[in-house]
C-alpha positions, 0 to 999 in steps of 0.5 A, spaced: 500 500 500 505 504 501 509 502 495 503 504 491 502 511 494 509 513 493 509 511 486 502 515 485 506 521 488 512 520 484 507 520 478 504 526 480 511 530 482 513 528 475 507 530 471 507 537 475 514 538 473 513 536 466 508 542 466 512 547 469 518 545 464 513 546 459 511 553 461 518 555 462 519 553 455 513 556 452 515 563 455 522 563 452 524 566 446 520 563 440 515 560 445 509 564 449 506 570 445 504 575 450 499 578 444 495 572 443 489 574 446 490 582 444 484 585 441 486 589 434 485 596 438 491 593 443 495 591 437 495 597 434 496 602 440 502 598 442 505 598 435 504 605 434 507 606 441 513 602 439 513 606 432 513 613 435 518 610 440 523 608 435 523 601 436 521 599 429 522 592 429 517 591 435 512 595 431 513 591 425 512 585 429 505 588 432 503 591 425 504 584 422 500 580 427 495 585 427 494 584 419 494 577 420 489 576 425 484 582 424 485 583 416 479 587 416 477 594 419 480 600 420 485 598 424 488 593 419 488 599 414 491 604 418 496 599 420 498 597 413 500 604 412 504 605 418 507 598 417 510 601 410 513 607 414 516 602 420 519 598 414 522 605 411 525 607 418 528 600 419 532 600 413 527 595 409 526 599 402 523 593 398 518 591 404 516 599 405 515 599 397 511 593 397 507 595 403 505 602 400 503 599 393 499 594 397 495 599 401 494 603 394 491 597 391 487 595 397 484 602 399 485 606 393 479 611 396 482 611 403 483 618 405 490 617 407 492 614 400 496 620 398 501 618 404 502 612 400 504 615 394 509 620 398 512 614 402 514 611 395 517 617 393 520 618 400 523 611 400 526 611 393 528 619 394 534 617 398 534 611 403 538 615 408 533 621 408 529 622 414 522 625 413 524 632 414 531 630 411 536 636 408 536 636 401 542 641 400 546 635 403 544 630 398 547 629 391 543 624 388 547 625 381 552 620 383 547 615 384 543 610 380 538 614 376 533 609 376 531 610 384 530 618 382 526 616 376 521 612 380 521 617 386 519 623 381 514 618 378 511 617 385 511 624 387 508 626 380 502 622 381 501 624 388 501 632 386 497 630 380 491 626 384 492 630 390 494 637 389 491 639 395 494 634 399 498 636 405 504 632 402 504 636 395 508 642 397 514 637 399 513 633 393 514 639 389 520 641 392 523 634 392 521 633 384 525 640 383 531 637 386 530 630 383 529 633 376 536 637 377 539 631 379 537 627 373 540 632 369 546 632 372 547 625 372 546 625 364 551 631 364 556 626 368 555 621 363 556 625 357 563 627 360 565 620 361 564 619 354 568 625 352 573 623 356 573 616 353 573 620 346 566 617 344 564 624 341 557 621 338 555 618 345 557 624 348 553 629 343 547 624 344 547 624 351 547 632 351 542 632 347 538 628 351 539 633 357 536 639 352 530 635 350 528 632 357 531 637 362 530 644 358 529 648 364 535 646 369 542 649 370 545 643 367 543 645 360 549 650 360 554 644 361 550 640 356 551 645 351 558 646 352 559 638 351 556 639 344 561 644 342 567 640 345 564 634 341 563 637 335 570 641 335 573 634 336 570 631 330 571 637 326 564 638 325 565 646 325 558 648 323 555 644 328 560 646 333 558 654 331 551 653 332 552 649 339 556 655 341 551 660 339 546 657 342 550 657 348 551 664 348 544 666 347 541 662 353 547 663 357 550 670 356 554 670 362 557 663 361 565 663 362 566 658 356 569 660 350 573 656 344 578 661 345 579 661 352 582 656 357 577 651 356 579 649 349 584 644 351 580 638 354 576 641 359 572 636 360 577 631 364 577 636 370 569 637 370 
């Protein structure tokens, strides 16, 4: 009888120990989820708090759980938009763009959809910029122009569809900056061709600047490229036409065929 009691007691202690160990394991990393019974409102509130506090990874985790558990309703919609911003701040541009595109597709009539377009432009504008980044300290002309073009298109769609958006003024400012940057990038490419004596390619790229970015300061440099390229190829009539156009549009230009820029100026651009 005593043996049976001891045996039963042993099994009971073993069972209690197993439950306790299981409970300890479940609260460890990758185990117990404290949010499992949270409402959509609580998930959203906590995610927002983490976002404002700068813990973007935790905010992303809460937003993703909210979207998975409560895919419908106003919290899910706003969470999708803020998730994109959290990805952006956490330096995950691909996920940020995906979240913005998904929001635009799912909620095209949402009152905050203009921000989704703004976010797309912001992500492509420069991954190192904050929401109120200093444009003057950035030089996108030395970067891959694809991101600049995609940023410009997102901003253009924003200001076209939502001209009264509170983000429109900033979008216009960034568009002007992007246009100048893309023009400068094209001139840099033309200069590269000049340095490698690819004169026809240099002329083509310079003409691209004239037709695509006619209102930018880079036009002066593009015309100088054309003058020098035509001169190098011995196409004197075309050279003179380009020089006349240069002086007509930029009467204060420092460039002259007879001046110090005559000899291989473009190597020192």
